C-alpha positions as YAML, in Angstrom:
chain: A
units: angstrom
residues:
- id: 1
  name: UNK
  ca: [34.77, 85.68, 33.25]
- id: 2
  name: UNK
  ca: [38.50, 86.14, 32.92]
- id: 3
  name: UNK
  ca: [40.44, 88.99, 34.43]
- id: 4
  name: UNK
  ca: [41.45, 90.13, 30.94]
- id: 5
  name: UNK
  ca: [37.82, 90.26, 29.79]
- id: 6
  name: UNK
  ca: [36.87, 92.20, 32.90]
- id: 7
  name: UNK
  ca: [39.45, 94.85, 32.09]
- id: 8
  name: UNK
  ca: [38.29, 94.96, 28.48]
- id: 9
  name: UNK
  ca: [34.76, 95.69, 29.63]
- id: 10
  name: UNK
  ca: [35.96, 98.35, 32.07]
- id: 11
  name: UNK
  ca: [37.97, 100.04, 29.32]
- id: 12
  name: UNK
  ca: [34.98, 99.86, 27.00]
- id: 13
  name: UNK
  ca: [32.73, 101.49, 29.60]
- id: 14
  name: UNK
  ca: [35.27, 104.21, 30.35]
- id: 15
  name: UNK
  ca: [35.66, 105.06, 26.66]
- id: 16
  name: UNK
  ca: [31.89, 105.22, 26.16]
- id: 17
  name: UNK
  ca: [31.45, 107.43, 29.23]
- id: 18
  name: UNK
  ca: [34.28, 109.77, 28.18]
- id: 19
  name: UNK
  ca: [32.84, 110.19, 24.69]
- id: 20
  name: UNK
  ca: [29.34, 110.70, 26.05]
- id: 21
  name: UNK
  ca: [30.56, 113.35, 28.48]
- id: 22
  name: UNK
  ca: [32.54, 115.15, 25.77]
- id: 23
  name: UNK
  ca: [29.56, 115.19, 23.42]
- id: 24
  name: UNK
  ca: [27.01, 116.13, 26.06]
- id: 25
  name: UNK
  ca: [24.98, 112.96, 25.60]
- id: 26
  name: UNK
  ca: [23.35, 112.00, 28.86]
- id: 27
  name: UNK
  ca: [21.12, 109.15, 27.68]
- id: 28
  name: UNK
  ca: [23.16, 106.31, 26.20]
- id: 29
  name: UNK
  ca: [20.24, 103.93, 25.69]
- id: 30
  name: UNK
  ca: [19.83, 104.88, 22.04]
- id: 31
  name: UNK
  ca: [23.41, 105.88, 21.28]
- id: 32
  name: UNK
  ca: [25.77, 104.02, 19.03]
- id: 33
  name: UNK
  ca: [28.31, 102.48, 21.38]
- id: 34
  name: UNK
  ca: [31.83, 101.23, 20.95]
- id: 35
  name: UNK
  ca: [32.51, 97.53, 20.94]
- id: 36
  name: UNK
  ca: [35.49, 96.09, 22.83]
- id: 37
  name: UNK
  ca: [37.80, 96.18, 19.83]
- id: 38
  name: UNK
  ca: [36.97, 99.81, 19.06]
- id: 39
  name: UNK
  ca: [37.49, 100.76, 22.69]
- id: 40
  name: UNK
  ca: [40.86, 99.01, 22.68]
- id: 41
  name: UNK
  ca: [41.90, 100.89, 19.55]
- id: 42
  name: UNK
  ca: [40.76, 104.28, 20.83]
- id: 43
  name: UNK
  ca: [42.14, 103.93, 24.37]
- id: 44
  name: UNK
  ca: [45.64, 105.31, 23.61]
- id: 45
  name: UNK
  ca: [44.23, 108.43, 21.94]
- id: 46
  name: UNK
  ca: [41.07, 108.92, 24.01]
- id: 47
  name: UNK
  ca: [42.09, 112.35, 25.38]
- id: 48
  name: UNK
  ca: [42.66, 113.66, 21.85]
- id: 49
  name: UNK
  ca: [39.41, 112.16, 20.59]
- id: 50
  name: UNK
  ca: [37.35, 113.64, 23.40]
- id: 51
  name: UNK
  ca: [38.98, 117.05, 22.86]
- id: 52
  name: UNK
  ca: [38.05, 116.93, 19.16]
- id: 53
  name: UNK
  ca: [34.49, 115.98, 20.08]
- id: 54
  name: UNK
  ca: [34.26, 118.92, 22.52]
- id: 55
  name: UNK
  ca: [35.52, 121.29, 19.83]
- id: 56
  name: UNK
  ca: [33.08, 119.99, 17.23]
- id: 57
  name: UNK
  ca: [30.16, 120.18, 19.65]
- id: 58
  name: UNK
  ca: [31.13, 123.75, 20.54]
- id: 59
  name: UNK
  ca: [31.24, 124.62, 16.84]
- id: 60
  name: UNK
  ca: [27.68, 123.35, 16.43]
- id: 61
  name: UNK
  ca: [26.49, 125.78, 19.09]
- id: 62
  name: UNK
  ca: [22.84, 126.82, 18.65]
- id: 63
  name: UNK
  ca: [22.08, 124.14, 16.06]
- id: 64
  name: UNK
  ca: [22.91, 121.42, 18.58]
- id: 65
  name: UNK
  ca: [20.80, 123.02, 21.29]
- id: 66
  name: UNK
  ca: [17.82, 123.11, 18.92]
- id: 67
  name: UNK
  ca: [18.18, 119.39, 18.20]
- id: 68
  name: UNK
  ca: [18.55, 118.49, 21.87]
- id: 69
  name: UNK
  ca: [15.45, 120.41, 22.88]
- id: 70
  name: UNK
  ca: [13.30, 118.85, 20.14]
...
């Protein structure tokens, strides 16, 4: 595996983890995940994206908690 590919995979994993943390998803086995190209594209704006996710999750409030507990 090339060094470049290794860094692509690391960036992909970091983006997935950041989005999962922002959305409150703890189990990624069944989640839609980003591919390498999507992770590359989102990397420069990841802080803004995760902030928007946090805000949207907060807006869902009780409805989200009901879905998570089901």
